[in-house]
N, C-alpha and C positions, 0 to 999 in steps of 0.2 A: 382846386384843393382834391374835386370830385377823381382828376384824372392822378391827385399826385399818389389818394386810398385806394386805386387801382392799382400804381405799379409798389406796392408795399404792399399788395395782396398779393401778385406776382411774383415777389420778390421770395415772398411767406410762401407760395405751391412750389418753386423752381425748389426751394433749400428742401422740405420739407417730401418731395421729388425725390432730392437726393435721397438723406438723412434713410428714407425708407425702400431704395433702392440694395444701398447696405446694408440695412440692415438687413433684407430677405435676405441677398449674399448670400453674410456670415449665416445666417438661421439651414439653409437650403450647405452650404462648407458641414453645417454639424450635425445634421440630418445623415450626409451622407458618412462621416466617423463612426454616427451613428448603427447605418447599416451595415457599415464592416463591420463591426464589431458583433453583433448580435448577429449575422455568417456563419461569423468566425465558432461560436460560443454552440449555434447550430451540429455545428462540423463537429466539436469537440462531445453534445451534449450525441450524437448516433453512435461518433466514434466510442465511446466508451459503453451504448447499450451492444452495438453487436459485441467489442468482448466483455462484459459482463454473462452473453450468454454462452461464449464460451467458454468463458469461465465457468458457469454451472454447467455445461456440457461436461469438462474434464471432472468437475468431481465426483460429477453423476458414475459417471468409467472411472474412475478410480474407489468410488466407494466400492462396484460389480464388481471393481476386479480384487479388490479389496477380501467382497462377499468370497469369491471361488475359492481366491490363492490362500485363507487369512491359513492355513493349515501349514503351509509352509511355512507361511510369516511364524507363526506359532514356533515349532521346527527348529527354525533356526535364530528365534528369541529363544528354547530355553534350552542351545547348544553355548549362546553366548551366559545364557546365565550360569547354566554350569561351566564352563568354563572359568567363568573366574567368582566360583563359590570357593567366600570370606573361610568356611572350614578348613578348605583347602591348601588354599592361601598360606594360611598361619602353620596350617601340619608343616606344612614345605620349609617357608621363614623359620620356625623351631628345628628342620632336621642339616637347613646349611649353617644355624649357628652354632648345635651340638658340635656341627662341620673341624667351623674355627676354632673355636675356643676351645674344643675337647670337652670330657663325662663333666665339664665344671656344670655347679646348681645353674642352672635354668630356668626361668621360669615356664612351664607347661603352656601350653597355647592354648585358650577361651575355648571354652565347647560356646556355640553362637549357634543359637536357634533360629529356626527358620518357621518364617509364616506360613503353613499349608497353601494355597489356594486352589 
């Protein structure tokens, strides 16, 4: 009887050793994949950190340029604003309609009040 229990113990330890080895190999494989994922995430965060500092530098340069050349941009904006002045466009459209339709009664253009800033 004692030899049978010893054989049963040996079989149990053999099977548990194989199971532990398989489980350990599975855990090692999972850890390798987790380490690769964490390394990739670290690389991505480093790239984001570098790019965000470059974006901040670009925005600072843009703000500085706009401060220094703001007068130029204001003149360009005023030029476009005057070019697309609604009152002038309405008068122009009214003149074209008078030429096409003659001196028939055409509604006079409405004066548009501008907001002076």
